Every structure is written in C-alpha cells, then in structure tokens.
ROLODREN-397353 format. One record per residue: x, y, z of N, C-alpha, C in turn; residue in one letter. Coordinates in nm, 2 decimals, padded with zeros to 4 digits. Atoms other than C-alpha are relative to their C-alpha. Layout:
# residues N
     n.px     n.py     n.pz    ca.px    ca.py    ca.pz     c.px     c.py     c.pz   code
        X        Y        Z        X        Y        Z        X        Y        Z      A
...
This chain:
# residues 191
     n.px     n.py     n.pz    ca.px    ca.py    ca.pz     c.px     c.py     c.pz   code
   -00.01   -00.15   -00.02   -00.61   -10.92   -05.76    00.15    00.02    00.03      M
   -00.14   -00.01    00.00   -00.27   -10.79   -05.79    00.02    00.14    00.10      F
   -00.03   -00.12   -00.07   -00.14   -10.53   -05.51    00.14    00.05   -00.02      I
   -00.16   -00.06    00.01    00.16   -10.29   -05.57    00.05    00.06    00.11      Q
   -00.04   -00.08   -00.12    00.37   -10.17   -05.31    00.10    00.09   -00.06      T
   -00.09   -00.12    00.02    00.60   -09.85   -05.31    00.07    00.03    00.12      E
   -00.08   -00.03   -00.14    00.88   -09.75   -05.07   -00.07    00.17    00.01      A
    00.02   -00.16   -00.02    00.80   -09.38   -04.92    00.13    00.05    00.05      T
   -00.09   -00.06   -00.07    01.04   -09.14   -04.79    00.03   -00.05    00.13      P
   -00.03    00.05   -00.12    00.99   -09.30   -04.45    00.04   -00.13   -00.02      N
   -00.03    00.15    00.00    01.17   -09.62   -04.41   -00.09   -00.09    00.08      P
    00.09    00.09   -00.07    00.93   -09.74   -04.17   -00.16   -00.02   -00.04      E
    00.13    00.01    00.09    00.64   -09.70   -04.40    00.00   -00.06   -00.14      V
    00.00    00.05    00.15    00.53   -09.87   -04.71   -00.12    00.01   -00.06      L
    00.12   -00.05    00.05    00.27   -09.77   -04.95   -00.07   -00.13   -00.07      K
    00.09    00.12    00.05    00.01   -10.04   -05.07   -00.11    00.06   -00.10      F
    00.10   -00.03    00.08   -00.18   -09.99   -05.39   -00.08   -00.11   -00.04      L
    00.06    00.13    00.01   -00.46   -10.24   -05.42   -00.07    00.01   -00.14      P
    00.07   -00.01    00.13   -00.59   -10.12   -05.77   -00.13    00.05   -00.02      G
    00.13   -00.05   -00.01   -00.90   -10.00   -05.66   -00.04    00.09    00.12      R
    00.03   -00.12   -00.08   -01.07   -09.72   -05.46    00.01   -00.04    00.15      T
   -00.01    00.02   -00.15   -00.98   -09.72   -05.09   -00.10    00.06    00.08      V
    00.08   -00.11   -00.05   -01.14   -09.42   -04.96   -00.08    00.07   -00.10      L
    00.06   -00.05    00.10   -01.24   -09.24   -05.26    00.06    00.15    00.00      G
   -00.03   -00.14   -00.04   -01.20   -08.90   -05.08    00.04    00.00    00.13      E
   -00.06    00.01   -00.13   -01.02   -08.79   -04.80    00.11   -00.10    00.04      G
   -00.09    00.10   -00.05   -00.79   -08.98   -04.57   -00.06   -00.06    00.13      T
   -00.01    00.02   -00.13   -00.80   -09.17   -04.24    00.11   -00.07    00.07      R
   -00.15    00.02   -00.08   -00.52   -09.22   -04.00   -00.04   -00.09    00.11      D
    00.02    00.07   -00.13   -00.53   -09.51   -03.73    00.14   -00.03    00.06      F
   -00.13   -00.02   -00.07   -00.25   -09.46   -03.48    00.00   -00.13    00.11      R
    00.00    00.14   -00.10   -00.36   -09.78   -03.25   -00.08   -00.10   -00.03      S
    00.09    00.11    00.02   -00.52   -10.10   -03.26   -00.15    00.05    00.06      A
    00.14   -00.04   -00.03   -00.81   -09.93   -03.06   -00.08    00.10   -00.11      D
    00.05   -00.08    00.12   -00.86   -09.66   -03.34   -00.03   -00.08   -00.09      E
    00.01    00.09    00.11   -00.82   -09.93   -03.59   -00.13   -00.10    00.01      A
    00.14    00.07   -00.03   -01.14   -10.11   -03.44   -00.12    00.05   -00.10      A
    00.11   -00.04    00.06   -01.35   -09.89   -03.64   -00.02   -00.05   -00.14      A
    00.01    00.06    00.13   -01.24   -10.06   -03.97    00.06   -00.14    00.01      S
   -00.04    00.14   -00.02   -01.21   -10.43   -04.02    00.12   -00.01   -00.08      P
   -00.13    00.00    00.06   -00.92   -10.37   -04.27    00.09    00.02    00.09      L
   -00.09   -00.06   -00.09   -00.73   -10.15   -04.04    00.03   -00.10    00.12      A
   -00.01    00.07   -00.10   -00.79   -10.39   -03.75    00.06   -00.14   -00.04      A
   -00.06    00.12    00.05   -00.68   -10.69   -03.95    00.15    00.02   -00.01      D
   -00.13   -00.02    00.01   -00.36   -10.54   -04.02    00.09    00.05    00.12      I
   -00.06   -00.02   -00.16   -00.30   -10.41   -03.65    00.02   -00.14    00.04      F
   -00.03    00.14   -00.07   -00.32   -10.77   -03.57    00.13   -00.06   -00.03      D
   -00.15    00.05    00.03    00.00   -10.83   -03.74    00.11    00.07    00.08      I
   -00.09   -00.05   -00.09    00.28   -10.79   -03.50    00.11    00.07   -00.08      E
   -00.09   -00.07    00.03    00.50   -10.51   -03.55   -00.06    00.13   -00.07      G
    00.07   -00.10    00.08    00.25   -10.28   -03.74   -00.03    00.11    00.11      V
    00.03   -00.10   -00.09    00.22   -09.95   -03.57   -00.10    00.11   -00.05      T
    00.10   -00.10    00.05    00.00   -09.73   -03.80   -00.05   -00.06   -00.14      R
    00.07    00.03    00.11   -00.25   -09.77   -04.07   -00.07    00.13   -00.05      V
    00.04   -00.12    00.08   -00.33   -09.50   -04.32   -00.07   -00.03   -00.13      F
    00.06    00.03    00.13   -00.60   -09.49   -04.59    00.00    00.12   -00.07      F
    00.01   -00.11    00.12   -00.59   -09.26   -04.89   -00.09   -00.05   -00.08      G
    00.14    00.00    00.10   -00.83   -09.21   -05.19    00.03   -00.15   -00.06      P
   -00.02    00.11    00.06   -00.66   -09.52   -05.36    00.12   -00.08    00.01      D
   -00.12    00.08   -00.05   -00.37   -09.65   -05.16   -00.03   -00.02    00.17      F
   -00.01    00.01   -00.16   -00.29   -09.75   -04.78    00.11    00.03    00.00      L
   -00.12    00.03   -00.06    00.01   -09.71   -04.59    00.01   -00.05    00.12      T
   -00.02    00.07   -00.15    00.14   -09.92   -04.30    00.13    00.03    00.04      V
   -00.13   -00.01   -00.06    00.39   -09.82   -04.06    00.04   -00.12    00.09      G
   -00.06    00.13   -00.07    00.61   -10.07   -03.87    00.09    00.05    00.12      K
   -00.09   -00.01   -00.09    00.83   -10.07   -03.57    00.12   -00.02   -00.04      H
   -00.13    00.03    00.05    01.18   -10.02   -03.62    00.06   -00.14    00.00      P
   -00.08    00.13    00.00    01.29   -10.37   -03.50   -00.07   -00.10   -00.09      S
    00.04    00.08    00.08    01.08   -10.52   -03.76    00.04    00.01   -00.16      F
   -00.06   -00.03    00.13    01.18   -10.58   -04.12   -00.12   -00.03   -00.09      D
    00.12   -00.01    00.11    00.94   -10.52   -04.43    00.02   -00.14   -00.06      W
    00.04    00.15    00.06    01.04   -10.89   -04.58   -00.07   -00.08    00.06      P
    00.07    00.08   -00.07    00.88   -11.04   -04.29   -00.13    00.05    00.03      H
    00.13   -00.05   -00.01    00.59   -10.79   -04.27   -00.09    00.03   -00.11      L
    00.06   -00.07    00.14    00.51   -10.71   -04.63   -00.13   -00.15    00.00      K
    00.07    00.12    00.04    00.35   -11.08   -04.70   -00.15   -00.01    00.08      A
    00.12    00.00   -00.06    00.11   -11.07   -04.41   -00.08    00.12   -00.01      P
    00.10   -00.13    00.02   -00.01   -10.72   -04.48   -00.06   -00.02   -00.15      V
    00.03    00.04    00.13   -00.05   -10.81   -04.86   -00.13   -00.08    00.02      L
    00.11    00.10   -00.02   -00.27   -11.11   -04.74   -00.12    00.07    00.05      A
    00.12   -00.07   -00.05   -00.48   -10.89   -04.52   -00.09    00.11   -00.09      A
    00.08   -00.09    00.13   -00.56   -10.64   -04.81   -00.06   -00.07   -00.08      I
    00.06    00.10    00.09   -00.62   -10.91   -05.04   -00.13   -00.06    00.06      M
    00.12    00.07   -00.08   -00.86   -11.10   -04.79   -00.13    00.11    00.00      D
    00.08   -00.11    00.00   -01.04   -10.77   -04.73   -00.05    00.02   -00.14      H
    00.08   -00.05    00.14   -01.12   -10.65   -05.10   -00.06   -00.12   -00.05      F
    00.05    00.13    00.07   -01.20   -11.03   -05.20   -00.14   -00.03    00.07      T
    00.14    00.03   -00.09   -01.46   -11.06   -04.90   -00.10    00.09   -00.02      S
    00.10   -00.10    00.04   -01.65   -10.76   -05.01   -00.07    00.06    00.14      G
    00.04   -00.04   -00.14   -01.67   -10.66   -04.63    00.02    00.17   -00.03      R
    00.02   -00.15    00.00   -01.74   -10.26   -04.57    00.16    00.04    00.03      P
   -00.10   -00.04   -00.06   -01.41   -10.07   -04.50   -00.02    00.06    00.15      L
    00.01   -00.05   -00.12   -01.56   -09.93   -04.19   -00.14   -00.11    00.06      F
    00.08    00.08   -00.08   -01.77   -10.11   -03.93   -00.15    00.05    00.03      A
    00.12   -00.06   -00.02   -02.03   -09.87   -03.89   -00.02    00.13   -00.11      E
    00.03   -00.11    00.10   -02.19   -09.59   -04.09    00.04    00.12    00.07      E
   -00.05   -00.12   -00.07   -02.07   -09.23   -04.02    00.14    00.00    00.02      G
   -00.13    00.01   -00.05   -01.72   -09.35   -03.98    00.09    00.07   -00.12      A
   -00.05   -00.09    00.12   -01.60   -09.07   -04.26    00.13    00.03    00.02      E
   -00.16   -00.04    00.01   -01.26   -08.99   -04.38    00.02    00.15    00.07      A
   -00.04   -00.13   -00.06   -01.09   -08.70   -04.20    00.05    00.10   -00.11      G
   -00.04   -00.11    00.10   -01.03   -08.37   -04.37    00.07    00.11    00.09      G
   -00.06   -00.13   -00.06   -00.90   -08.01   -04.28   -00.11    00.01    00.13      H
    00.07   -00.06   -00.10   -01.00   -07.87   -03.95   -00.10    00.11   -00.02      D
    00.10   -00.09    00.04   -01.32   -07.68   -03.98   -00.02    00.11    00.11      E
    00.02   -00.10   -00.08   -01.24   -07.40   -03.73   -00.08    00.11   -00.05      G
    00.08   -00.12    00.04   -01.45   -07.08   -03.75    00.09    00.12   -00.01      V
   -00.08   -00.09    00.04   -01.29   -06.82   -03.92   -00.08    00.13   -00.06      Y
    00.09   -00.10    00.04   -01.44   -06.47   -04.00    00.08    00.11   -00.09      E
   -00.05   -00.10    00.09   -01.40   -06.19   -04.25    00.12    00.00   -00.07      G
   -00.13    00.01    00.09   -01.05   -06.13   -04.39    00.08   -00.13    00.03      E
   -00.05    00.13   -00.05   -00.91   -06.42   -04.19   -00.06   -00.12   -00.07      T
    00.07    00.11    00.09   -01.17   -06.67   -04.35    00.04   -00.02   -00.15      A
   -00.06    00.00    00.15   -01.05   -06.56   -04.69    00.13   -00.05    00.00      Q
   -00.16    00.05    00.01   -00.69   -06.62   -04.61   -00.02   -00.15    00.03      I
    00.01    00.13   -00.04   -00.78   -06.96   -04.44   -00.04   -00.08   -00.13      V
    00.04    00.05    00.13   -00.98   -07.05   -04.78    00.12   -00.02   -00.10      A
   -00.10   -00.01    00.08   -00.68   -06.96   -04.97    00.11   -00.11    00.02      E
   -00.07    00.10   -00.04   -00.46   -07.18   -04.77   -00.03   -00.13   -00.03      I
    00.07    00.12    00.00   -00.70   -07.47   -04.77    00.02   -00.04   -00.15      K
    00.00    00.03    00.13   -00.72   -07.45   -05.15    00.15   -00.03   -00.06      D
   -00.17    00.04    00.05   -00.33   -07.45   -05.22    00.01   -00.12    00.05      L
   -00.01    00.16   -00.06   -00.32   -07.75   -04.99   -00.08   -00.10   -00.09      L
    00.10    00.07    00.07   -00.61   -07.91   -05.19    00.05   -00.05   -00.14      D
   -00.02    00.00    00.14   -00.49   -07.82   -05.53    00.16   -00.03   -00.03      T
   -00.14    00.03    00.03   -00.10   -07.83   -05.52    00.07   -00.08    00.09      R
   -00.06    00.07   -00.08    00.01   -07.99   -05.21   -00.03   -00.14    00.04      I
    00.05    00.12   -00.05   -00.17   -08.28   -05.10    00.00   -00.10   -00.13      R
   -00.05    00.13    00.11   -00.16   -08.46   -05.45    00.13   -00.05    00.01      P
   -00.15    00.03   -00.01    00.21   -08.43   -05.44    00.03   -00.09    00.12      A
   -00.05    00.10   -00.14    00.25   -08.57   -05.08   -00.09   -00.12   -00.01      V
    00.07    00.14   -00.03   -00.03   -08.83   -05.14    00.11   -00.11   -00.11      A
   -00.10    00.11    00.07    00.24   -08.99   -05.41    00.10   -00.04    00.08      Q
   -00.10    00.08   -00.08    00.47   -09.05   -05.13   -00.08   -00.08    00.13      D
    00.07    00.06   -00.08    00.18   -09.21   -04.93   -00.05    00.07    00.12      G
    00.02   -00.08   -00.10    00.10   -08.93   -04.69   -00.12    00.10   -00.05      G
    00.09   -00.13   -00.01   -00.12   -08.61   -04.63    00.03    00.10    00.09      D
    00.01   -00.14   -00.10   -00.12   -08.27   -04.49   -00.12    00.05   -00.02      I
    00.13   -00.07   -00.04   -00.42   -08.13   -04.33    00.02    00.15    00.04      L
    00.00   -00.13   -00.08   -00.49   -07.76   -04.22   -00.03   -00.02    00.14      F
    00.06    00.00   -00.14   -00.51   -07.75   -03.85   -00.06    00.15    00.05      H
    00.03   -00.13   -00.05   -00.52   -07.38   -03.77    00.08    00.11   -00.07      R
   -00.07   -00.11    00.04   -00.42   -07.02   -03.87    00.01    00.08    00.12      F
   -00.02   -00.10   -00.10   -00.29   -06.79   -03.61    00.03    00.15   -00.06      D
   -00.01   -00.12    00.08   -00.37   -06.44   -03.76    00.08    00.12    00.07      V
   -00.08   -00.11   -00.08   -00.18   -06.24   -03.50    00.17   -00.02   -00.05      E
   -00.12    00.00    00.03    00.14   -06.41   -03.60    00.06   -00.05   -00.12      T
   -00.01    00.01    00.15    00.08   -06.52   -03.95    00.04   -00.19    00.01      G
   -00.05    00.13   -00.02    00.18   -06.91   -03.84   -00.13   -00.10   -00.05      V
    00.10    00.09    00.05   -00.02   -07.18   -04.02    00.05   -00.15    00.06      V
   -00.04    00.12   -00.05   -00.03   -07.52   -03.83   -00.07   -00.10   -00.10      W
    00.04    00.14    00.09   -00.05   -07.86   -04.04    00.02   -00.12    00.08      L
   -00.01    00.14   -00.06   -00.12   -08.20   -03.96    00.06   -00.08   -00.09      N
   -00.06    00.09    00.10    00.10   -08.44   -04.13   -00.04   -00.15    00.04      M
    00.05    00.14   -00.04   -00.05   -08.79   -04.16    00.06   -00.12   -00.11      R
   -00.07    00.14    00.04    00.04   -09.14   -04.30    00.13    00.00   -00.03      G
   -00.15    00.01    00.04    00.38   -09.19   -04.45    00.08    00.13    00.05      A
   -00.07   -00.13   -00.01    00.46   -08.80   -04.38    00.01    00.00    00.17      C
   -00.02    00.00   -00.15    00.40   -08.85   -03.99    00.13   -00.07    00.03      S
   -00.14    00.10   -00.05    00.74   -08.94   -03.83    00.09    00.01   -00.10      G
   -00.09   -00.01    00.10    00.91   -08.92   -04.16    00.13    00.08    00.01      C
   -00.13   -00.08   -00.01    01.28   -08.80   -04.15   -00.01    00.14   -00.08      P
    00.00   -00.10    00.12    01.21   -08.59   -04.46   -00.11    00.11    00.04      S
    00.13   -00.07    00.01    00.88   -08.44   -04.36   -00.01    00.16    00.06      S
   -00.04   -00.13   -00.04    01.05   -08.14   -04.17    00.04    00.09   -00.13      S
   -00.07   -00.08    00.13    01.22   -08.05   -04.48   -00.12    00.05   -00.10      A
    00.13   -00.01    00.11    00.91   -08.08   -04.70   -00.09    00.10    00.06      T
    00.09   -00.10   -00.08    00.72   -07.86   -04.45    00.07    00.13   -00.03      L
   -00.07   -00.15    00.00    00.97   -07.58   -04.45    00.03    00.02   -00.13      K
   -00.05   -00.03    00.13    01.12   -07.59   -04.81   -00.11    00.01   -00.10      A
    00.11    00.01    00.15    00.82   -07.68   -05.03   -00.12    00.07    00.08      G
    00.14   -00.06   -00.01    00.49   -07.60   -04.82    00.00    00.15    00.05      V
   -00.01   -00.14   -00.06    00.61   -07.29   -04.63    00.03    00.09   -00.10      E
   -00.03   -00.07    00.08    00.75   -07.15   -04.91   -00.11    00.05   -00.12      N
    00.12   -00.01    00.09    00.45   -07.20   -05.15   -00.09    00.08    00.07      M
    00.10   -00.09   -00.05    00.22   -07.07   -04.90    00.03    00.15    00.04      L
   -00.07   -00.15   -00.01    00.44   -06.76   -04.83   -00.03    00.07   -00.12      K
    00.01   -00.05    00.12    00.45   -06.70   -05.18   -00.16    00.06   -00.07      H
    00.15   -00.01    00.04    00.05   -06.72   -05.26   -00.05    00.07    00.10      Y
    00.08   -00.04   -00.08   -00.05   -06.61   -04.94    00.08    00.10    00.13      V
   -00.11   -00.09   -00.05    00.15   -06.30   -04.81   -00.03    00.02    00.16      P
    00.03   -00.02   -00.17   -00.01   -06.31   -04.45    00.06   -00.11    00.05      E
   -00.06    00.11   -00.08    00.15   -06.64   -04.38    00.16    00.02    00.02      V
   -00.15   -00.04   -00.05    00.50   -06.59   -04.20    00.07   -00.14    00.01      T
   -00.09    00.08   -00.04    00.57   -06.94   -04.10   -00.10   -00.15   -00.01      R
    00.07    00.12    00.00    00.44   -07.30   -04.12    00.05   -00.11    00.12      V
   -00.07    00.09   -00.10    00.47   -07.56   -03.82   -00.09   -00.11   -00.02      E
    00.08    00.11   -00.01    00.35   -07.90   -03.75   -00.06   -00.03    00.13      Q
    00.05    00.02   -00.11    00.11   -07.99   -03.50    00.04   -00.15    00.06      T
   -00.06    00.13   -00.06    00.20   -08.27   -03.25   -00.14   -00.10    00.00      A
    00.11    00.11   -00.01   -00.04   -08.59   -03.29   -00.07   -00.01   -00.09      G
C-alpha cells in the first residue's frame, strides 16, 4: 500500500491520500480524542503525541498537529497508523450509524428554502470540490434572511488555516453574492 502526502495551505495540517476510499461521500471532523473514539482509525491517530485533529474526506484524510511538533517526527507514525488500519480490514467506524457529516439541515420555507437550496448547490458543485483539493471542507450552517448573511463551517485543513478567511471572503463570498443576489456577506461559524 502506497500512501501519498500533500502539504495544505495550513502549515499545521498534512493531507494523506491512501489511494482508496476513506468515506466515499461527505466528511467527518474529529477535534478531540473523545470524538475520535467513534473511529478506530481516528483513535489510533489521536494516540500519537502532538496530533490535535483528524478529518476524513471522500478519498483522503488530514491530520492536524500542535505547533510545537514537527511533521518529520509525526509523519511516519501517522502513515503507519493509516497503513495498519487499511491492511487490517477493520471498519472505519466502531458502530453502525456513525455517518459522515454534511450541511446543516435547518428548516427553511418558501423563497428562503429556494435561496438555501441554491447556496448548498453552489457549495457542492463549485466550492467544496476545490476546497477538498486542499484537504478541507466548507459546509452550510445557516442563512439569515433578514441580513443576507450566510454562515459556513470550515472543516479539516480549512479550520484554523491562516488563509481560510481570505478564501471565505475573496472566493466563496464573491461567488455566492454573484449567483445568489440575496446573499450580502459570508461569515464563519465558531467551532
């Protein structure tokens, strides 16, 4: 098994490509060892000292580290954990129903529901595939019809990335405002 690694725009996050499906669809973000307990792979990676976050994408995973640790010391144990997991045949999740995360499914009605559907469609077709190239994901959180503000959740390598606010404002906000005139601004949710 050959696992490729790629740098991400976030220097504290490295992207790992195992050459096989990780989640297939959707994403899953683990921000602590407690959250990682749902997945044997995520738990094994969190057991490595210095790891602060694990994110599963369709065919990749990203690993975040504490700034006081260096990738040359962390990369080999992370690669070993990934290889051990995929060669063991163990399931990705410890229990059934531990599905991937997706857009917030808040209830919107009438014209607002149509606006939200357009926003989600643009995210899914234009924005999320590009962001996945950098080892992250952007999910719809909510739309405030009164102010025109779209709240998005940055995940994976995008979460805490120094360039994520620029991506959000320059790229995502401009595209959403262009295609969905009701959108006035894009903001990032906390957490």
